[in-house]
C-alpha positions, 0 to 999 in steps of 0.5 A: 499499499505504500506505493500508493501513498504520495511521497510528500505524505510519507515524508511528513509520517516519517518526519515525526518519527524518533531517529532510532526508528528510522534506521529500523525502517530503512529495511521496509523497502528500497524506496524508504531506504533511499529516502531515510538515507538522504541527508536532507531529510535525515537532518530535518528529522533530527532537528525536529526530535533534538532541537525544536521538540520542547521538553516538558516543563518540570518544576524540579529541573534546575540549570547549574552555572559553574565557573571559576572566579573571574578575578581569583581562579582559585575561587569557585562561583555558581548559580542555580537557575530554573530550567524552564525560565532560567530565573535565579532559584533560591539555594543554600550557598555551596560550601566547598573545601579549600582547593585551587580547582573544583569541576562538576563531574556530573549530575544523576538522580539529584546528586552532584559529583565534584572533583578537586584536581588537587589534592585529587578529592572526590565529593558528593553533594545534594543541594536539596538537602544540605550545603555540605559535601560528603568526602569520598575516601581518598586515593591511598598512599603508601611509603614506597608509592604515591597514588593520584586520581587521573579521571573521575566518572559518575553515574547510575546503575540501573540493575542494582539501583545504586549510584557509583563513582569510577576513578582511574589512579595512577600509581608511581613507585619511588623508582619512577615505575608507574601503572594504572588502576581502576576503582569504583565506589558504591553509594549503597555499600559506602566503599571503593573496591578494585576493578579488573583491568579492562583495556588499553587506553589512557584518558589524559587530564583535561579530557572532555566528558559527558554522562549518558543513561548509565554511562560515563564518556571521555573524549580522548585526543589522539596524536593523529585524527584517526587515533581520536576515541571516546572511552566509555564506562558502563556502570551496570557492566562495570567495564570500560569500552572504547568508540570511534569518532566518525571517519577522519575525512569528515574533519578534514575541512575543519583544520584546527578544531575543538571537539566536546562530547555532550548529551543531546536528549538521551543520545551522544553528541559532539560539537566541532568548533573550528578555530579559524577566525572568519566564517565561524561555524560550529557542527553538531554530530549526533550518534543515532545508534550508541556504539555504532561508529557508522551511525554518527550523523551531522546535525546542523552547522551553527553560524557562531559570531566571532565574539563568542566561543565553543558551545556549552550545551543546549537549552530548550527549543534549540537555544545554545549556552555559549561563553563569549570572549569577555568571560560572560555566559550568553544564550544564543538562538540558532534561528533568530541569531540573537543572543541574551546575556545570562549575567554570569561572568567567570574566568575564560574556559572554565564554564560548566552548564550542568542539567540538574533535578532536585531529589530527596536521595541521601548521600549516605544511601536511602531516601528522605521525605521530599 
């Protein structure tokens, strides 16, 4: 019967489907395979579902702006905003322990995981319950060796209904011999345990990262384009795996560029931001099938004014959080090409925008009454 349906009607029907369903429907017929495989059609469908489709209003959902102070990089600043309006929300100020730098690792089930690079401490915090942070047991040190934390990930194990923190440790003996360990912390058990080595990879300090549905991901620069990978840790399987970027030939026209991985409505996405000074465009790529390299698809190209820097994440209806070159956070409308200053300033290249949902979960396990 599909042969009697006008193509424009088929296009309208298919354009309302989720991108993952479209991949399955390629096998319906050669006609559908050609239609869905058309880059213009796929881009339109992706725009409908990833950008234009508005998220439902959730009064518990918030946005956290986080950065280092503009005049004192050793001081952290943050701002809680309502997700729906971006108006400031009333929250107890965060009391950070003294440390040169803090980053928010991820937000999950109302709990924030923070990591201080020096002295490599990891903290958990529920802003809805307390202004105090819970410090996790530190990396151990011994007389003949030192242990530093190289990377931290945070996520939810749906099988055991447990929040977990994974950390990669670098161990160095007094003779300079070094090796890596992998450990995981269970919020339910309240302790660390060592994992079996799971792969030959190295995640460098400063690697960009993202959290996605029980998986934590790090973007790892390679010496060559073909060596660039994403390292993913699954909190249910407690295993690391690596995934490849799109074929390097897709990036040859960019020249020198910055790439950042992020979550976009349940899918893994990547910003590609060239360093050239003219005709600034930032491309957004989406992995339609998680872990499948061939499913990477370029979603859209964003024309970015010269005074803005790389994107930090999406808001509803396709607006982008972007840092400008004055160290201010702005909201950029892709379609109207207008920007709104969000009245949040910080030290350049230290901004984080974190999606957060209020929760009654207690740091030491269990739940409290909302």
